[in-house]
TORMARKE-947603 format. One line per 10 residues: number of its first residue (from 1); for each residue x, z, y of N, C-alpha, C. Coordinates in pm, whole numbers, plus 50000, padded with zeros to 5 digits. Example, Ala and Ser with C-alpha at 12.3 -4.5 7.8 and 13.67 -1.06 7.14 Angstrom:
1 = 51319:50780:49431:51230:50780:49550:51320:50780:49670 ~ 51285:50708:49775:51367:50714:49894:51290:50787:50003
//
This chain:
1 = 77956:47644:21091:77873:47715:20991:77753:47631:20949 ~ 77691:47564:21048:77577:47478:21017:77618:47364:20926 ~ 77734:47305:20953:77780:47194:20869:77807:47240:20727 ~ 77858:47366:20713:77882:47421:20580:77753:47442:20504 ~ 77649:47489:20575:77518:47510:20512:77459:47376:20468 ~ 77471:47275:20552:77420:47143:20517:77492:47087:20395 ~ 77622:47113:20387:77699:47066:20272:77650:47132:20143 ~ 77622:47262:20150:77571:47333:20032:77434:47278:19991 ~ 77348:47255:20091:77214:47202:20062:77223:47064:19997 ~ 77319:46983:20042:77336:46851:19983:77382:46861:19838
11 = 77468:46958:19810:77515:46978:19672:77401:47024:19581 ~ 77307:47101:19637:77197:47156:19557:77079:47060:19546 ~ 77075:46959:19631:76960:46871:19640:76925:46810:19505 ~ 77020:46744:19441:76992:46676:19316:76962:46773:19202 ~ 77039:46883:19183:77003:46978:19077:76864:47036:19092 ~ 76827:47074:19213:76694:47133:19236:76586:47029:19211 ~ 76606:46908:19262:76508:46801:19241:76493:46769:19092 ~ 76604:46770:19017:76598:46742:18874:76521:46850:18799 ~ 76544:46975:18837:76472:47087:18774:76321:47072:18793 ~ 76281:47046:18917:76138:47035:18945:76079:46904:18892
21 = 76161:46801:18879:76114:46676:18819:76078:46699:18672 ~ 76163:46772:18600:76133:46806:18462:76008:46891:18451 ~ 75990:46983:18545:75871:47069:18546:75745:46986:18568 ~ 75749:46898:18668:75631:46816:18699:75595:46724:18583 ~ 75695:46664:18519:75667:46573:18409:75599:46644:18293 ~ 75628:46772:18278:75568:46849:18169:75422:46882:18196 ~ 75388:46916:18319:75253:46967:18346:75164:46872:18424 ~ 75220:46770:18488:75135:46680:18565:75185:46537:18569 ~ 75315:46516:18553:75373:46384:18572:75422:46369:18716 ~ 75492:46260:18742:75538:46233:18877:75673:46289:18911
31 = 75751:46326:18812:75883:46384:18838:75976:46289:18912 ~ 75959:46159:18890:76046:46061:18957:76028:46060:19108 ~ 75914:46108:19156:75894:46119:19301:76001:46207:19364 ~ 76053:46303:19287:76155:46394:19336:76296:46350:19296 ~ 76313:46317:19170:76448:46294:19119:76511:46163:19168 ~ 76434:46054:19170:76492:45926:19211:76533:45925:19359 ~ 76445:45965:19452:76490:45969:19593:76609:46062:19614 ~ 76608:46178:19544:76720:46271:19558:76850:46206:19511 ~ 76844:46136:19398:76963:46070:19344:77012:45962:19441 ~ 76921:45882:19494:76961:45776:19588:77025:45835:19714
41 = 76969:45947:19762:77023:46006:19884:77159:46071:19860 ~ 77175:46136:19746:77304:46198:19713:77411:46090:19698 ~ 77375:45978:19635:77469:45867:19622:77511:45817:19760 ~ 77414:45806:19852:77444:45759:19987:77531:45859:20062 ~ 77498:45988:20049:77575:46091:20119:77719:46099:20070 ~ 77739:46073:19941:77873:46080:19885:77951:45949:19903 ~ 77884:45850:19961:77952:45722:19983:77984:45649:19855 ~ 77909:45677:19749:77934:45613:19621:77889:45467:19624 ~ 77950:45384:19541:77914:45243:19532:77810:45216:19425 ~ 77746:45321:19375:77642:45305:19273:77523:45233:19335
51 = 77477:45126:19272:77364:45049:19322:77231:45114:19291 ~ 77125:45068:19358:76992:45127:19339:76938:45103:19199 ~ 76972:44990:19138:76926:44962:19001:76990:45060:18904 ~ 77119:45087:18920:77187:45185:18835:77130:45325:18857 ~ 77091:45354:18980:77029:45484:19008:76896:45498:18935 ~ 76814:45392:18937:76687:45393:18866:76709:45407:18715 ~ 76807:45334:18663:76840:45343:18521:76886:45484:18484 ~ 76971:45542:18566:77020:45678:18542:76906:45778:18545 ~ 76815:45762:18637:76700:45851:18647:76614:45844:18520 ~ 76590:45722:18471:76510:45707:18349:76577:45771:18228
61 = 76707:45751:18216:76780:45809:18102:76776:45962:18108 ~ 76793:46016:18228:76797:46162:18243:76665:46229:18208 ~ 76554:46162:18238:76423:46223:18216:76363:46189:18079 ~ 76427:46099:18004:76369:46055:17877:76361:46162:17769 ~ 76463:46249:17750:76454:46346:17640:76328:46430:17640 ~ 76272:46456:17757:76148:46533:17762:76033:46465:17691 ~ 76036:46331:17684:75931:46258:17612:75936:46287:17462 ~ 76057:46304:17409:76072:46329:17266:76016:46465:17227 ~ 76044:46566:17308:75991:46699:17277:75839:46700:17287 ~ 75784:46619:17378:75638:46612:17392:75574:46549:17269
71 = 75639:46450:17210:75587:46387:17088:75574:46491:16977 ~ 75674:46573:16963:75670:46677:16860:75557:46776:16887 ~ 75538:46809:17013:75433:46906:17048:75294:46854:17016 ~ 75275:46721:17022:75143:46661:17001:75127:46605:16859 ~ 75214:46641:16769:75215:46578:16637:75082:46591:16563 ~ 75013:46703:16578:74886:46722:16507:74775:46634:16562 ~ 74778:46605:16692:74675:46522:16753:74693:46375:16719 ~ 74808:46338:16666:74833:46199:16630:74775:46160:16494 ~ 74733:46259:16417:74687:46232:16280:74565:46140:16277 ~ 74476:46152:16378:74355:46069:16380:74383:45924:16419
81 = 74506:45895:16461:74539:45760:16505:74663:45707:16433 ~ 74682:45749:16311:74803:45710:16237:74815:45558:16222 ~ 74700:45487:16209:74704:45342:16193:74736:45271:16324 ~ 74716:45339:16435:74741:45278:16566:74886:45298:16613 ~ 74955:45395:16558:75087:45431:16611:75184:45314:16602 ~ 75187:45245:16486:75283:45135:16468:75255:45018:16563 ~ 75132:44964:16569:75109:44852:16662:75126:44890:16809 ~ 75085:45012:16845:75104:45056:16983:75253:45073:17015 ~ 75328:45124:16919:75472:45140:16939:75539:45004:16951 ~ 75493:44907:16872:75551:44772:16880:75523:44710:17016
91 = 75400:44727:17066:75364:44674:17198:75445:44743:17307 ~ 75464:44873:17293:75543:44950:17390:75688:44906:17388 ~ 75739:44877:17270:75877:44831:17254:75899:44699:17327 ~ 75810:44604:17302:75823:44471:17364:75809:44481:17516 ~ 75704:44551:17561:75682:44563:17705:75794:44639:17774 ~ 75837:44750:17715:75944:44830:17774:76075:44754:17781 ~ 76105:44677:17676:76229:44597:17674:76225:44491:17783 ~ 76111:44423:17797:76100:44318:17899:76113:44377:18040 ~ 76049:44492:18063:76057:44555:18195:76198:44601:18227 ~ 76265:44659:18128:76402:44707:18149:76497:44590:18173
101 = 76476:44480:18100:76560:44361:18120:76544:44307:18261 ~ 76419:44305:18311:76395:44258:18447:76464:44348:18549 ~ 76462:44479:18524:76530:44571:18615:76680:44545:18617 ~ 76738:44524:18501:76883:44502:18491:76927:44379:18570 ~ 76844:44275:18571:76883:44151:18641:76834:44148:18786 ~ 76763:44253:18829:76715:44258:18967:76830:44296:19061 ~ 76853:44220:19167:76957:44258:19264:76924:44391:19330 ~ 77027:44468:19363:77006:44600:19423:76922:44594:19550 ~ 76950:44495:19635:76875:44483:19760:76728:44458:19734 ~ 76698:44373:19638:76558:44343:19608:76486:44466:19553
111 = 76555:44544:19469:76492:44664:19415:76462:44764:19527 ~ 76554:44778:19622:76531:44867:19736:76413:44819:19820 ~ 76396:44687:19832:76282:44632:19904:76151:44661:19830 ~ 76156:44658:19697:76037:44684:19616:76005:44833:19604 ~ 76106:44918:19619:76090:45061:19593:75975:45126:19671 ~ 75961:45103:19803:75848:45166:19873:75713:45127:19816 ~ 75700:45000:19776:75573:44952:19720:75548:45012:19582 ~ 75653:45025:19504:75639:45086:19371:75600:45233:19384 ~ 75661:45304:19478:75627:45444:19500:75484:45459:19550 ~ 75442:45370:19640:75305:45374:19691:75205:45348:19578
121 = 75235:45250:19494:75148:45220:19380:75136:45341:19288 ~ 75249:45406:19260:75248:45524:19173:75168:45637:19236 ~ 75181:45657:19368:75106:45762:19437:74957:45735:19430 ~ 74917:45609:19444:74776:45574:19433:74725:45605:19293 ~ 74807:45577:19191:74768:45608:19054:74744:45758:19037 ~ 74828:45839:19099:74808:45983:19091:74680:46025:19162 ~ 74651:45963:19275:74531:45996:19351:74405:45963:19271 ~ 74415:45860:19187:74299:45817:19109:74283:45897:18980 ~ 74373:45990:18955:74370:46062:18827:74242:46144:18809 ~ 74193:46206:18915:74071:46288:18904:73948:46203:18877
131 = 73918:46098:18957:73804:46013:18922:73820:45946:18786 ~ 73946:45916:18750:73970:45860:18618:73930:45958:18509 ~ 73962:46085:18529:73924:46186:18432:73773:46196:18416 ~ 73700:46187:18527:73553:46192:18521:73497:46069:18450 ~ 73560:45954:18476:73516:45831:18412:73536:45836:18261 ~ 73650:45890:18220:73679:45903:18077:73579:45997:18011 ~ 73547:46107:18080:73449:46202:18025:73313:46135:18008 ~ 73274:46050:18104:73146:45980:18096:73144:45883:17978 ~ 73256:45813:17959:73263:45720:17846:73263:45794:17713 ~ 73318:45912:17712:73319:45993:17591:73177:46026:17546
141 = 73089:46052:17643:72950:46085:17612:72870:45962:17569 ~ 72910:45845:17618:72833:45724:17590:72868:45659:17458 ~ 72979:45702:17395:73017:45648:17265:73053:45501:17268 ~ 73148:45464:17351:73188:45324:17367:73267:45276:17244 ~ 73241:45152:17203:73314:45094:17091:73459:45066:17129 ~ 73548:45096:17039:73691:45079:17065:73736:44936:17039 ~ 73827:44888:17122:73879:44752:17110:74030:44758:17091 ~ 74076:44744:16968:74218:44754:16941:74297:44636:16996 ~ 74235:44517:16999:74307:44399:17047:74349:44418:17192 ~ 74255:44453:17278:74287:44471:17420:74371:44595:17442
151 = 74360:44692:17353:74445:44810:17363:74591:44773:17343 ~ 74619:44690:17245:74756:44648:17216:74810:44559:17327 ~ 74729:44462:17369:74772:44372:17477:74797:44451:17606 ~ 74702:44538:17639:74716:44620:17760:74837:44711:17754 ~ 74866:44763:17636:74981:44852:17622:75112:44778:17649 ~ 75121:44654:17605:75242:44575:17632:75259:44554:17782 ~ 75149:44528:17852:75154:44506:17997:75195:44634:18071 ~ 75130:44745:18036:75161:44872:18101:75305:44914:18071 ~ 75350:44891:17948:75486:44930:17910:75590:44847:17983 ~ 75553:44726:18023:75642:44644:18105:75671:44717:18237
161 = 75566:44769:18298:75582:44846:18423:75662:44973:18398 ~ 75634:45041:18288:75706:45165:18255:75855:45137:18236 ~ 75888:45028:18167:76028:44994:18147:76100:44959:18275 ~ 76026:44903:18372:76087:44862:18497:76099:44978:18595 ~ 75991:45055:18610:75992:45163:18709:75941:45294:18648 ~ 75817:45298:18603:75769:45411:18526:75680:45510:18597 ~ 75709:45546:18723:75629:45648:18791:75484:45604:18801 ~ 75393:45691:18758:75251:45657:18758:75206:45583:18634 ~ 75301:45548:18547:75266:45474:18427:75175:45550:18333 ~ 75190:45683:18331:75106:45764:18244:74959:45750:18275
171 = 74925:45739:18403:74785:45724:18441:74733:45585:18409 ~ 74821:45485:18414:74781:45352:18371:74749:45351:18222 ~ 74830:45422:18145:74806:45433:18000:74674:45505:17973 ~ 74649:45613:18046:74524:45688:18028:74403:45601:18062 ~ 74414:45523:18169:74305:45432:18206:74282:45328:18097 ~ 74390:45277:18040:74380:45179:17933:74309:45238:17812 ~ 74348:45359:17773:74284:45423:17659:74135:45445:17685 ~ 74102:45491:17806:73962:45514:17840:73881:45386:17834 ~ 73940:45277:17882:73872:45147:17882:73848:45098:17739 ~ 73943:45125:17650:73933:45076:17512:73869:45176:17417
181 = 73818:45287:17469:73737:45376:17388:73805:45495:17326 ~ 73934:45516:17352:74002:45638:17306:73977:45743:17413 ~ 73888:45837:17384:73838:45924:17491:73870:46072:17473 ~ 73917:46112:17357:73956:46252:17340:74086:46276:17418 ~ 74082:46371:17512:74194:46389:17605:74323:46427:17533 ~ 74314:46505:17427:74434:46547:17354:74494:46429:17276 ~ 74406:46348:17216:74454:46230:17145:74514:46129:17243 ~ 74454:46117:17361:74508:46028:17463:74648:46070:17506 ~ 74665:46199:17530:74797:46250:17569:74899:46229:17459 ~ 74855:46250:17334:74946:46233:17221:74994:46089:17210
191 = 74900:45994:17217:74938:45853:17212:75019:45812:17334 ~ 74988:45872:17448:75061:45840:17571:75209:45876:17558 ~ 75238:45996:17506:75378:46037:17498:75453:45956:17391 ~ 75383:45914:17285:75447:45829:17184:75487:45695:17245 ~ 75393:45632:17314:75422:45501:17373:75527:45513:17484 ~ 75523:45622:17559:75625:45642:17664:75762:45663:17602 ~ 75768:45739:17493:75896:45763:17427:75957:45632:17378 ~ 75872:45539:17331:75921:45410:17282:75961:45318:17397 ~ 75870:45301:17495:75898:45207:17604:76015:45252:17690 ~ 76023:45382:17718:76137:45432:17796:76262:45437:17708
201 = 76243:45466:17580:76357:45474:17489:76431:45342:17476 ~ 76358:45231:17460:76425:45102:17449:76488:45064:17583 ~ 76423:45106:17692:76483:45083:17825:76614:45160:17838 ~ 76614:45284:17792:76736:45366:17796:76848:45298:17718 ~ 76816:45248:17599:76917:45179:17518:76975:45059:17592 ~ 76888:44980:17657:76935:44863:17729:77021:44901:17850 ~ 76980:45007:17920:77057:45052:18036:77197:45100:17994 ~ 77203:45176:17884:77332:45224:17835:77417:45107:17788 ~ 77356:45013:17715:77426:44896:17663:77489:44813:17774 ~ 77418:44804:17887:77466:44724:18000:77552:44804:18097
211 = 77583:44928:18063:77669:45009:18147:77607:45045:18281 ~ 77475:45060:18285:77405:45088:18410:77385:45237:18436 ~ 77425:45322:18344:77403:45466:18359:77526:45532:18419 ~ 77504:45610:18525:77613:45684:18587:77611:45825:18526 ~ 77695:45847:18427:77685:45968:18347:77719:46094:18425 ~ 77801:46083:18528:77833:46203:18607:77709:46263:18672 ~ 77613:46179:18707:77486:46228:18760:77386:46257:18648 ~ 77390:46173:18546:77288:46178:18441:77288:46310:18365 ~ 77408:46361:18330:77414:46481:18248:77352:46602:18319 ~ 77391:46621:18445:77336:46737:18516:77186:46722:18537
221 = 77139:46599:18563:76996:46577:18580:76920:46605:18451 ~ 76974:46557:18339:76907:46573:18210:76897:46720:18170 ~ 77006:46794:18188:77007:46935:18149:76909:47015:18235 ~ 76912:46994:18366:76825:47070:18455:76679:47028:18441 ~ 76654:46901:18415:76517:46855:18391:76462:46917:18263 ~ 76546:46926:18160:76503:46988:18035:76471:47136:18055 ~ 76554:47206:18132:76527:47347:18162:76398:47361:18240 ~ 76380:47274:18340:76257:47277:18419:76134:47250:18334 ~ 76145:47156:18241:76033:47126:18153:75998:47242:18062 ~ 76101:47311:18013:76077:47427:17925:76009:47539:18002
231 = 76059:47568:18121:76000:47674:18203:75855:47641:18237 ~ 75829:47515:18274:75694:47474:18310:75599:47486:18192 ~ 75647:47449:18073:75563:47459:17954:75523:47604:17926 ~ 75614:47697:17955:75585:47838:17932:75476:47891:18026 ~ 75472:47838:18148:75382:47893:18250:75275:47794:18295 ~ 75258:47683:18223:75166:47578:18267:75021:47624:18274 ~ 74980:47718:18188:74841:47761:18187:74804:47843:18311 ~ 74905:47891:18383:74878:47970:18503:74866:47882:18628 ~ 74892:47753:18613:74897:47663:18727:74765:47590:18743 ~ 74717:47579:18865:74596:47503:18895:74630:47355:18889
241 = 74588:47289:18781:74626:47150:18757:74571:47056:18866 ~ 74448:47081:18909:74386:46996:19009:74463:47000:19140 ~ 74499:47120:19182:74574:47135:19306:74714:47076:19292 ~ 74776:47094:19175:74910:47043:19155:74913:46891:19161 ~ 74813:46825:19103:74808:46679:19107:74797:46629:19250 ~ 74722:46700:19333:74710:46661:19473:74844:46677:19545 ~ 74916:46784:19512:75047:46805:19573:75144:46695:19532 ~ 75141:46659:19401:75230:46554:19351:75199:46421:19420 ~ 75068:46389:19433:75029:46266:19501:75078:46268:19646 ~ 75065:46384:19711:75113:46397:19849:75262:46373:19859
251 = 75338:46428:19764:75483:46405:19762:75511:46255:19746 ~ 75431:46190:19661:75449:46046:19641:75426:45966:19768 ~ 75321:46000:19842:75291:45927:19966:75400:45951:20070 ~ 75447:46075:20081:75553:46106:20177:75681:46032:20141 ~ 75714:46032:20012:75835:45962:19967:75824:45812:19993 ~ 75707:45755:19962:75686:45612:19987:75699:45581:20135 ~ 75641:45667:20221:75649:45647:20366:75794:45651:20413 ~ 75871:45743:20355:76012:45754:20393:76089:45626:20360 ~ 76065:45571:20240:76136:45450:20201:76083:45327:20274 ~ 75955:45328:20313:75904:45221:20400:75977:45225:20534
261 = 75997:45346:20585:76068:45361:20713:76213:45311:20702 ~ 76278:45345:20590:76416:45298:20571:76423:45146:20561 ~ 76320:45087:20494:76323:44943:20470:76279:44862:20591 ~ 76178:44913:20663:76117:44832:20768:76123:44896:20908 ~ 76178:45017:20916:76186:45085:21044:76299:45030:21130 ~ 76315:45086:21251:76422:45039:21341:76559:45063:21281 ~ 76647:44967:21293:76782:44975:21237:76878:45037:21338
//
């Protein structure tokens, strides 16, 4: 009976993780902390020969549609930055393509070795989100001059990371905007989802082109993540954002610790 229960839990692991990943991406970010480890573990439990790079690619493709719906939701906030959308999108395209190309040529073993460090880096980014928010608010009051040159260059660099891994990339983008003088939180979020849609979108195209997407996993993840995102959007105003971000960061640290143990623990 216990073995039967464990089998059911294993079958539900990825669908549940995908649902909550879509929810988290809508209201706080960090959905990959749940969906990618769940996908890797389900692949291992099923004895599949899917490599870790293909798992990462599949995870990115499954969670990407939520970025498109977010762009539509923020369409009015983009009006004040209409001249910035094209150059920022171009920088995101170049950076995202380069990052995705590097992922495609990365050996599976090397990506697994990097994974704990990438997860730890993303968790640290989440932990810094609150002081980052206070810093942005302070810059908003001081009226800092905007620097489009460094904004474009920085966006290409950040999008490289987003194309390769992505988790925590949103906070890097927010920090970049704050540094370059874009301080209205709604405008920042609007530009963030546009650049994410482009950088992840070109990565998705490259992953599909190279046959790196495992569609049997991707479809169920995408559908459940979309449902989770819709549900979260409906009830997001009832959620304590500050507490949720701390929970997400905690999940990130636990996940990173788990993969550190797998990589460097006793064999």
